[in-house]
C-alpha positions in Angstrom: -68.9 88.3 -50.0 -65.9 87.3 -48.5 -65.1 84.2 -46.4 -63.3 84.0 -43.2 -60.5 81.5 -42.4 -62.8 79.1 -41.0 -65.5 79.2 -43.4 -63.1 79.1 -46.2 -61.6 76.1 -44.8 -64.9 74.5 -44.2 -65.9 75.1 -47.9 -62.7 73.8 -49.1 -62.9 70.6 -47.2 -66.7 70.1 -48.5 -65.2 70.7 -51.8 -62.3 68.3 -51.8 -64.8 65.5 -49.9 -67.0 66.1 -53.1 -64.4 65.4 -55.5 -63.2 62.3 -53.4 -66.8 60.6 -54.4 -66.3 61.1 -58.0 -64.6 58.3 -60.2 -64.8 59.9 -63.5 -62.5 62.8 -64.3 -65.0 64.9 -66.0 -67.1 64.8 -62.7 -64.3 65.6 -60.6 -63.4 68.7 -63.1 -67.1 69.8 -63.0 -66.9 69.8 -59.2 -63.8 71.6 -58.9 -64.9 74.6 -61.4 -68.2 74.8 -59.5 -66.4 75.0 -56.4 -63.9 77.6 -57.3 -66.6 80.0 -58.6 -68.7 79.4 -55.4 -65.9 79.8 -52.7 -64.1 83.0 -54.7 -67.5 84.5 -55.4 -66.7 84.6 -59.2 -69.4 85.0 -61.8 -67.6 82.9 -64.1 -65.5 79.8 -63.8 -63.6 77.4 -66.4 -61.2 74.7 -66.7 -59.4 73.9 -70.3 -57.3 70.8 -70.7 -55.2 71.4 -74.0 -55.2 69.0 -76.8 -52.2 68.5 -79.3 -54.2 70.6 -82.2 -54.4 74.1 -80.8 -57.7 73.6 -79.3 -59.2 71.9 -75.9 -59.7 68.1 -75.4 -62.0 69.0 -72.4 -63.7 72.7 -71.6 -65.8 72.5 -68.6 -67.8 76.0 -67.5 -69.8 77.0 -64.5 -71.8 80.2 -64.5 -72.9 79.7 -68.1 -76.4 78.3 -69.1 -76.8 75.6 -71.5 -78.6 77.7 -73.7 -75.7 80.3 -73.6 -72.7 77.6 -74.1 -75.0 76.3 -77.2 -75.1 79.7 -78.6 -71.4 80.8 -78.1 -70.4 77.8 -80.6 -67.5 75.5 -80.9 -65.0 75.1 -77.8 -62.2 77.8 -77.7 -58.6 77.7 -79.4 -55.9 77.9 -77.3 -55.1 81.7 -78.3 -55.0 85.1 -75.8 -54.7 84.7 -72.3 -55.7 81.0 -72.3 -52.6 80.3 -74.4 -50.3 82.4 -72.2 -51.4 80.4 -69.4 -50.7 77.2 -71.1 -47.4 78.3 -72.4 -45.8 80.5 -70.1 -46.9 78.9 -67.3 -47.7 81.5 -64.6 -50.6 82.8 -62.8 -52.5 85.7 -64.5 -54.6 88.4 -62.3 -55.7 91.2 -64.3 -58.2 94.1 -63.5 -59.9 94.1 -67.0 -59.0 91.1 -69.3 -60.7 93.0 -72.3 -58.0 95.7 -72.2 -54.8 93.2 -72.1 -52.7 93.4 -75.1 -53.0 89.7 -75.8 -56.9 89.7 -75.7 -58.3 88.7 -78.9 -62.1 88.9 -78.5 -64.7 86.2 -78.1 -67.9 85.1 -79.9 -70.8 87.5 -80.1 -72.7 85.2 -77.7 -69.9 85.1 -75.1 -70.9 86.9 -72.0 -68.9 90.2 -71.1 -66.2 89.6 -68.5 -63.6 92.1 -66.9 -61.7 91.4 -63.7 -60.2 87.7 -64.0 -57.8 85.2 -62.1 -56.1 82.4 -64.1 -53.7 79.6 -63.2 -51.9 76.9 -65.0 -52.5 73.2 -64.1 -49.4 71.5 -63.7 -48.1 67.9 -63.5 -44.4 68.6 -62.6 -43.0 70.8 -65.1 -45.8 70.2 -67.6 -48.7 72.2 -68.1 -51.7 70.0 -68.7 -54.5 72.5 -68.0 -55.9 76.2 -66.9 -58.1 77.1 -64.3 -59.6 80.7 -64.4 -62.3 82.8 -62.8 -64.0 86.1 -64.2 -66.1 89.1 -62.9 -65.6 88.9 -59.0 -68.7 89.6 -57.5 -67.8 92.3 -54.7 -67.4 96.3 -54.7 -64.2 97.4 -56.1 -63.0 100.6 -57.6 -63.1 101.2 -61.4 -60.3 99.7 -63.3 -59.3 97.6 -60.2 -59.1 93.6 -59.9 -61.3 92.2 -57.2 -59.2 88.9 -57.2 -56.9 88.9 -54.4 -53.6 87.3 -53.4 -55.6 84.7 -51.2 -57.9 84.4 -53.8 -55.1 82.9 -56.1 -53.5 80.9 -53.0 -57.2 79.3 -52.8 -57.6 78.6 -56.7 -54.1 77.1 -56.4 -55.3 74.5 -54.4 -57.8 73.4 -56.3 -55.6 73.5 -59.4 -53.6 70.9 -57.6 -56.5 68.7 -57.2 -57.3 69.3 -60.6 -53.7 68.2 -61.3 -54.2 65.1 -59.4 -57.5 64.2 -61.2 -55.9 64.6 -64.6 -52.8 62.6 -63.8 -54.7 59.6 -62.2 -56.8 60.0 -65.5 -53.6 59.6 -67.4 -52.3 56.9 -65.5 -55.5 55.1 -65.7 -55.7 55.2 -69.4 -51.9 54.1 -69.6 -52.5 51.3 -67.5 -55.6 50.1 -69.6 -53.6 50.3 -72.6 -51.1 48.3 -71.1 -53.4 45.7 -69.9 -55.1 45.7 -73.4 -51.7 44.9 -74.8 -50.9 42.5 -72.2 -54.1 40.6 -73.1 -53.8 40.7 -77.0 -50.3 39.5 -76.4 -51.6 36.6 -74.4 -54.5 35.9 -77.0 -51.9 36.0 -79.7 -49.7 33.6 -78.2 -52.7 31.2 -77.3 -53.8 31.7 -80.8 -50.5 30.7 -82.3 -50.2 27.7 -80.2 -53.8 26.6 -80.6 -54.1 27.2 -84.5 -50.6 26.1 -85.5 -51.1 22.5 -83.3 -54.3 22.2 -85.3 -52.7 23.1 -88.6 -49.8 21.0 -87.9 -52.1 18.1 -87.2 -54.1 18.9 -90.2 -50.9 18.6 -92.5 -50.1 15.2 -91.3 -53.7 13.9 -91.6 -53.7 14.9 -95.1 -50.5 13.6 -96.0 -51.6 10.4 -94.4 -55.0 10.2 -96.5 -52.7 11.0 -99.5 -50.3 8.1 -99.1 -53.5 5.9 -98.3 -55.6 6.8 -101.3 -54.5 4.0 -103.8 -53.8 1.1 -101.3 -56.5 1.7 -98.6 -59.5 4.0 -99.6 -61.7 3.1 -97.0 -58.9 4.3 -94.5 -58.1 7.3 -96.5 -61.6 8.3 -96.3 -61.6 8.2 -92.7 -58.3 10.2 -92.6 -60.0 13.0 -94.9 -63.2 13.3 -92.5 -60.3 14.1 -89.7 -59.1 16.6 -92.0 -62.4 18.1 -92.1 -62.9 17.9 -88.1 -59.5 19.4 -87.8 -60.4 22.4 -90.1 -63.4 23.1 -88.5 -61.9 23.4 -85.3 -59.3 25.6 -86.4 -61.9 28.0 -87.8 -63.6 27.8 -84.4 -60.5 28.8 -82.7 -59.9 31.9 -85.3 -63.5 33.0 -84.6 -63.2 32.9 -80.8 -59.9 34.7 -80.8 -61.7 37.6 -83.1 -64.4 38.0 -80.5 -62.2 38.0 -77.4 -59.9 40.7 -79.3 -62.8 43.1 -79.7 -62.8 45.6 -77.1 -65.6 45.2 -74.6 -68.2 48.0 -74.7 -68.4 48.3 -71.0 -68.6 52.0 -71.0 -71.0 52.6 -73.5 -73.4 49.4 -73.4 -72.8 48.1 -69.7 -72.4 44.3 -68.6 -75.7 42.8 -69.6 -75.7 44.3 -73.4 -72.0 43.6 -73.9 -72.5 40.1 -72.8 -75.5 39.3 -74.9 -73.8 40.5 -77.8 -70.6 38.1 -77.2 -73.1 35.4 -76.5 -74.6 35.8 -79.5 -71.3 35.7 -81.5 -69.8 32.6 -79.8 -73.5 30.9 -80.2 -73.0 31.2 -84.3 -69.2 30.4 -84.2 -69.2 27.0 -82.1 -71.1 24.1 -82.8 -72.3 24.1 -79.0 -75.6 26.1 -78.3 -74.7 29.1 -76.1 -77.5 31.0 -74.4 -77.7 34.1 -72.2 -80.4 35.5 -69.8 -80.5 38.2 -67.3 -83.1 39.3 -64.9 -83.2 42.8 -62.8 -79.5 43.5 -63.0 -78.9 47.6 -63.3 -75.4 49.0 -63.8 -72.7 48.0 -61.4 -69.6 49.9 -60.5 -67.2 49.9 -63.1 -64.7 47.1 -61.4 -67.4 45.0 -60.8 -68.8 45.1 -64.4 -65.3 44.3 -65.9 -64.6 41.4 -63.4 -67.7 39.8 -64.2 -67.3 40.2 -67.6 -63.4 38.7 -67.7 -64.8 35.9 -65.2 -67.6 35.0 -67.6 -65.3 34.9 -70.7 -63.0 32.8 -68.9 -65.7 30.4 -68.2 -67.2 30.6 -71.6 -63.4 29.6 -72.8 -63.2 26.7 -70.7 -66.6 25.3 -71.5 -66.1 25.8 -75.3 -63.0 24.6 -75.8 -62.2 22.1 -73.2 -65.3 20.4 -71.7 -66.9 19.1 -74.9 -70.2 20.7 -73.9 -73.1 20.6 -76.6 -74.8 23.8 -74.3 -73.7 26.1 -72.2 -76.0 28.8 -70.4 -75.0 32.2 -69.1 -77.3 34.3 -66.5 -77.0 37.6 -64.9 -79.3 38.3 -62.1 -79.9 40.2 -59.3 -79.4 39.3 -55.7 -80.0 41.3 -52.8 -78.2 44.7 -53.2 -75.5 42.8 -55.6 -75.7 40.6 -58.6 -74.9 36.9 -59.6 -73.2 35.8 -62.7 -73.8 32.0 -63.5 -72.0 29.7 -66.2 -73.2 26.3 -66.5 -72.2 23.6 -69.2 -73.2 19.9 -69.9 -69.5 19.1 -70.6 -67.1 16.3 -69.2 -66.7 17.9 -65.7 -63.7 17.7 -63.6 -63.0 17.1 -60.1 -62.8 20.6 -58.0 -60.8 18.9 -55.4 -57.8 18.7 -57.8 -57.1 22.4 -57.4 -53.5 22.7 -58.5 -53.8 20.9 -62.1 -57.4 21.9 -62.7 -56.8 25.4 -61.4 -54.0 26.0 -63.7 -55.5 24.5 -66.7 -59.1 26.2 -66.3 -58.0 29.6 -65.0 -59.7 28.8 -61.9 -56.7 31.1 -59.7 -57.4 34.0 -62.2 -61.3 34.0 -61.8 -60.7 33.8 -58.0 -58.7 36.9 -58.1 -60.9 38.8 -60.2 -63.6 37.8 -57.8 -61.9 38.7 -54.7 -60.4 42.0 -56.2 -64.0 43.2 -56.1 -65.2 41.9 -53.0 -67.0 39.0 -54.6 -67.2 35.3 -53.8 -66.6 32.6 -56.5 -67.7 28.8 -56.3 -67.2 26.2 -58.5 -69.3 22.8 -58.8 -68.2 19.8 -61.1 -68.1 16.3 -61.3 -66.6 14.0 -64.0 -69.2 13.3 -66.4 -71.6 15.9 -64.7 -70.8 19.4 -66.4 -69.6 22.4 -64.6 -71.1 25.4 -63.1 -69.1 28.7 -62.3 -71.0 31.1 -59.9 -69.8 34.5 -59.3 -71.2 36.7 -56.6 -70.6 40.4 -56.2 -72.0 43.1 -53.4 -74.1 45.6 -54.1 -72.1 49.1 -55.1 
């Protein structure tokens, strides 16, 4: 079957629109491979992303059943025609891949392939993958390749979109690494300031107790009690920092499980009672889950370190198509109208930015002596 110009353009358009709806790079690659096989009437299609160890970090196939794929065994290594496309960075169109001098065979369960079309996937001058098809399903003379120059051009368009997807994934990962590094740097600086201040006070108080122990044992006892309190506070700071430095397991566990785990640790680490409850919340878009986690962490930080609260309650619940996060404490509270000073001190500006960034709304209810409630509502995905 061959596509006319109009039907071919429509098919490419449909494939590219399908790709744009995916967020995960592997889903995009699967769509590209499936689209390539369908558009170019091939029996098999695959896309490989090399690793730095002679193998493939990702290898996506279409036209091979799960049972076949399992029987084939481990992922292929970079050899033969695949290695040529990666290292020589040029298209390959072959009448019979098995007769090419670079062919090195395949496992017993591997499907038999004859005519072949492959293209490198480039990011500038760097080859970051290979996209290839085999067994064009069309009448063709023996010993000839069914894939045409037009097929190669069309596959080139899909290879360019694969390059965009892979490059975006790389940029996202680098951005994420930078964000993590910045967060760790912030926490390290905060930890240094907080604990150094506590230890400095601890040293001065211990020196005062030592000076008083002979001439005023009663005051010395009071100073030693203060030493114990400062040591406990320093330990709390360290425990809380360790919890914050742990990477959030949002990808694997989701928002509810991640929050539950972190709050259980905070409850053990602090003298305040910290509770968590959830109702009816299912998976949210990744950006919303991360924003809600960060706002919850900021609000918990404020409640546990600045409010003097005896109890902090965190809830996440479904509201319409979206969800609501609520962090309530019974601490000293503050005057919300004093936004400039309180906003900087309590991270309210950061919380509002994170909330608005995912289309949500943040409300703050507090009053001196009345505790504080931070509520973040996000729309449905």
